[in-house]
C-alpha positions in Angstrom: 0.0 0.0 0.0 2.8 2.4 0.9 4.7 1.6 -2.3 1.5 2.3 -4.3 1.0 5.6 -2.5 4.6 6.7 -3.2 4.2 5.7 -6.9 1.0 7.7 -7.1 2.5 10.8 -5.5 5.6 10.7 -7.8 3.4 10.2 -10.9 1.2 13.1 -9.8 4.2 15.3 -9.1 5.8 14.6 -12.5 2.5 15.1 -14.3 2.1 18.5 -12.7 5.7 19.7 -13.1 6.1 18.7 -16.7 3.3 21.1 -17.7 3.8 24.9 -18.0 7.5 24.9 -17.0 9.8 27.9 -17.5 11.4 28.5 -20.9 14.2 30.9 -21.5 14.9 33.5 -24.1 17.5 32.3 -26.7 19.6 34.4 -29.0 20.4 33.7 -32.7 23.0 31.2 -31.7 20.8 29.3 -29.3 22.4 30.7 -26.1 20.3 31.8 -23.2 20.0 35.6 -22.9 20.9 37.3 -19.6 20.2 40.7 -18.3 23.7 42.4 -18.2 23.5 44.1 -14.9 21.9 41.4 -12.7 22.9 38.3 -14.5 19.2 37.2 -14.6 18.5 34.6 -17.2 15.5 36.1 -19.0 12.4 34.0 -19.0 10.5 33.7 -22.3 7.1 32.7 -20.9 6.8 35.4 -18.3 3.4 36.1 -16.8 3.4 39.9 -17.0 5.4 42.8 -18.6 8.7 44.0 -17.2 9.0 47.7 -16.4 12.7 48.1 -17.1 13.2 49.7 -20.5 16.5 47.8 -21.1 14.8 44.5 -20.4 11.9 45.4 -22.7 14.4 46.2 -25.5 16.2 42.9 -24.9 12.9 41.0 -25.4 12.2 42.9 -28.6 15.7 42.4 -29.9 15.4 38.6 -29.4 11.9 38.6 -31.1 9.9 37.7 -28.1 6.5 39.2 -28.2 5.2 40.3 -24.8 2.9 43.0 -26.0 -0.2 41.1 -25.1 0.8 40.4 -21.5 -0.8 42.4 -18.7 1.2 44.8 -16.5 2.3 43.0 -13.4 0.0 45.1 -11.2 -3.0 44.0 -13.3 -2.0 40.3 -13.3 -4.6 37.8 -12.0 -4.6 33.9 -11.8 -6.9 33.9 -14.8 -4.5 36.0 -17.0 -3.5 34.1 -20.1 -6.2 31.5 -19.6 -5.6 27.8 -18.9 -1.9 26.7 -19.5 -1.5 23.4 -17.8 -2.2 22.1 -14.3 1.1 23.1 -12.8 0.9 26.7 -13.9 -2.8 27.1 -13.5 -3.2 25.5 -10.0 0.1 26.5 -8.4 2.4 29.0 -10.3 -0.2 31.6 -11.2 -2.0 31.8 -7.8 1.3 32.0 -6.0 2.6 34.7 -8.4 -0.6 36.7 -7.8 -0.2 36.5 -4.0 3.4 37.6 -4.2 2.6 40.5 -6.4 -0.3 41.7 -4.2 1.8 41.4 -1.1 4.7 43.2 -2.8 2.4 46.1 -3.5 1.0 46.0 0.0 4.4 46.0 1.7 6.1 48.2 -0.9 8.8 45.6 -1.3 8.9 42.2 -2.9 11.6 40.9 -0.6 9.2 41.2 2.4 6.4 39.6 0.2 8.6 36.6 -0.4 9.4 36.2 3.3 5.7 36.6 4.3 4.5 34.1 1.7 7.2 31.6 2.8 6.1 31.8 6.4 2.4 31.4 5.4 3.2 28.3 3.4 5.3 26.9 6.3 2.5 27.5 8.7 0.1 25.7 6.4 2.3 22.6 6.3 3.2 23.0 9.9 1.3 19.9 11.0 3.4 17.8 8.6 6.7 19.4 9.4 5.9 19.1 13.2 5.2 15.4 12.9 8.5 15.0 11.0 10.4 16.9 13.8 8.7 14.9 16.5 9.6 11.7 14.8 13.2 12.9 14.8 13.1 13.6 18.5 11.5 10.2 19.2 14.3 8.6 17.1 16.9 10.3 19.3 15.2 8.8 22.4 15.3 5.4 20.7 18.9 5.5 19.7 20.2 3.6 22.8 17.8 0.7 22.3 18.6 0.6 18.6 22.4 0.6 19.3 21.9 -2.3 21.7 19.9 -4.1 19.0 22.7 -3.6 16.5 25.3 -5.0 19.0 23.0 -8.0 19.8 22.8 -9.0 16.1 26.3 -8.0 15.0 27.7 -10.8 12.9 24.4 -12.7 12.8 23.5 -12.5 9.1 21.3 -15.5 8.7 17.8 -14.9 7.3 16.2 -16.1 10.6 18.4 -13.7 12.7 17.6 -10.8 10.3 13.9 -11.5 10.6 14.1 -11.5 14.4 16.1 -8.3 14.3 13.5 -6.6 12.1 10.7 -7.7 14.5 12.6 -6.3 17.5 13.3 -3.1 15.6 9.6 -2.7 14.9 8.9 -3.3 18.6 11.3 -0.4 19.5 9.6 1.8 16.9 6.2 1.0 18.4 7.5 1.7 21.9 8.7 5.2 20.9 5.8 5.9 18.5 8.1 6.0 15.5 6.7 5.8 12.0 9.6 5.9 9.5 7.3 6.9 6.6 5.9 10.0 8.4 9.4 11.3 8.7 9.8 11.2 4.9 6.6 13.1 4.0 8.0 16.6 4.8 11.2 15.9 2.9 9.1 14.7 -0.1 7.0 17.9 -0.3 10.0 20.2 0.0 11.0 19.8 -3.6 7.7 20.7 -5.2 7.4 23.7 -2.9 10.9 24.9 -3.9 10.1 24.4 -7.6 6.8 26.2 -7.5 8.5 29.2 -5.8 11.4 29.2 -8.2 8.9 28.9 -11.2 6.8 31.8 -9.8 9.8 34.1 -9.2 11.4 33.3 -12.5 8.3 34.3 -14.4 7.7 37.6 -12.6 10.2 40.2 -14.0 8.9 42.9 -11.7 10.5 41.0 -8.7 13.9 41.1 -10.3 13.6 44.9 -10.7 13.3 45.4 -6.9 15.8 45.4 -4.1 15.8 44.1 -0.5 18.2 45.2 2.2 20.6 46.5 -0.5 20.4 43.2 -2.6 19.0 43.2 -6.1 16.4 40.4 -6.1 17.4 39.3 -9.6 21.2 39.3 -9.0 23.0 36.0 -8.3 26.0 36.1 -6.0 28.2 34.7 -8.8 27.3 37.6 -11.1 27.7 40.2 -8.4 31.1 38.9 -7.5 32.5 37.7 -10.8 30.4 39.2 -13.6 29.2 37.2 -16.6 32.2 34.9 -16.4 34.8 33.9 -13.8 36.5 37.3 -13.8 38.7 37.8 -10.7 39.3 41.4 -11.6 35.6 41.9 -11.2 35.8 40.0 -7.9 38.4 42.3 -6.4 36.5 45.3 -7.7 33.4 44.1 -5.9 35.0 45.0 -2.6 35.2 48.6 -3.7 31.7 49.0 -5.2 29.9 47.2 -2.4 29.0 44.1 -4.3 31.0 42.0 -1.9 27.9 41.8 0.4 26.5 39.1 -2.0 29.0 36.7 -0.6 27.0 36.8 2.7 24.1 35.1 1.0 25.8 31.7 0.4 27.3 31.9 3.8 23.9 32.4 5.4 22.5 29.6 3.2 25.4 27.3 4.4 24.8 28.0 8.1 21.0 27.8 7.9 21.1 24.6 6.0 23.7 23.0 8.3 21.7 23.8 11.5 18.5 22.8 9.8 20.0 19.4 9.0 21.5 19.1 12.4 18.3 19.8 14.2 16.5 17.2 12.1 19.1 14.4 12.2 17.1 12.2 14.5 16.2 9.8 11.6 19.8 9.3 10.9 20.1 5.6 11.3 20.5 2.8 13.8 24.2 2.1 13.7 27.5 3.8 13.6 27.9 2.7 10.0 24.5 4.1 9.0 25.3 7.3 10.9 28.5 7.7 8.9 26.6 7.2 5.7 24.0 9.7 6.6 26.6 12.3 7.6 28.3 11.8 4.3 25.0 12.3 2.4 24.2 15.4 4.5 27.7 16.9 3.7 27.3 16.2 0.0 23.8 17.8 0.0 25.2 20.8 2.0 28.0 21.3 -0.5 25.6 21.0 -3.4 23.1 23.5 -1.9 25.8 26.1 -1.1 27.3 25.9 -4.6 23.8 26.1 -6.1 23.1 29.3 -4.1 25.9 31.1 -6.0 23.9 30.9 -9.2 20.4 31.4 -7.7 18.8 34.9 -7.8 18.6 36.6 -4.4 14.8 36.2 -4.4 14.9 32.4 -4.2 17.8 32.6 -1.7 15.6 34.7 0.6 12.9 31.9 0.3 15.5 29.3 1.2 16.9 31.2 4.2 13.5 32.0 5.5 12.5 28.3 5.3 15.6 27.2 7.1 15.1 29.8 9.9 11.5 28.5 10.4 12.7 24.9 10.6 15.5 25.8 13.1 13.1 27.7 15.4 10.4 25.0 15.1 12.9 22.2 16.0 14.3 24.2 18.9 10.8 24.7 20.3 10.1 21.0 20.0 13.4 20.1 21.6 12.7 22.4 24.6 9.2 21.0 24.9 10.7 17.5 25.0 13.3 18.5 27.6 10.6 20.0 29.8 9.0 16.6 30.1 10.4 13.5 31.7 13.4 12.1 29.9 11.7 8.8 29.6 8.4 10.1 28.3 7.9 9.5 24.6 6.6 12.4 22.6 3.2 11.4 21.2 2.5 11.7 17.4 
């Protein structure tokens, strides 16, 4: 039953994401076109018109007709009609909310933060259950370690079956459901993709700034320009662009502590712990390197989500410590 559910969820996810995805402006040589000052890769199927004259000229130069698009302030979820499940059900409504909040707050950076917090509050019951599972797994670690020692070197089918039965008994004792701990991780990817899709297709966001950061600029472009130009890197310390290096650093710290606070499902043995730590380190390196080529707007989303996760995990940890050390947190 669980396998069928996972297959159904994956199929639904792929069906949704393969419709209405971002396409990018190409020049005569088939290369993606970037906005010179921000390094933003220009999206062809944007949802509304840019305001920046240089960007408008770039679209015109590359023969992309955006004349029929509404101004971003006039955009609604119904603009452009039906264009696939992914775009119609997720991308357009989220884009509309971001635009309206950006107008309300007078800044799209604050709009991104607010929407991120609202989404995390909506899925809080799921993320809370995942965090509770992690805490319960920490409580169960001593019993699981004893189990590993008990069956060390006993590789027969009968021993492995007995080990599995005893492990399930431990899981039951500490109210652990391994599947429930994976649900939050599963929904993280589509949430990230719909946010990325929405931000990529709203040029008005990339024309705004937040706390001195241009929302369309990537740290790589701010520090190195269009290519790996070290002269540009050294010059960035004189023109104030060096501050963009803070974004990957904050991403690294936030992601590290987010992983650390939610490492309770790490495994049942020292060997599994090492494997999990290796996987986490690889993911951390990948996310940090990716943050160098992400626009500031999506980095703000990622940082906000990490901060929410850290605070949530710390509150749950304190709640657990306030109880008896032997009392299991209920699901």
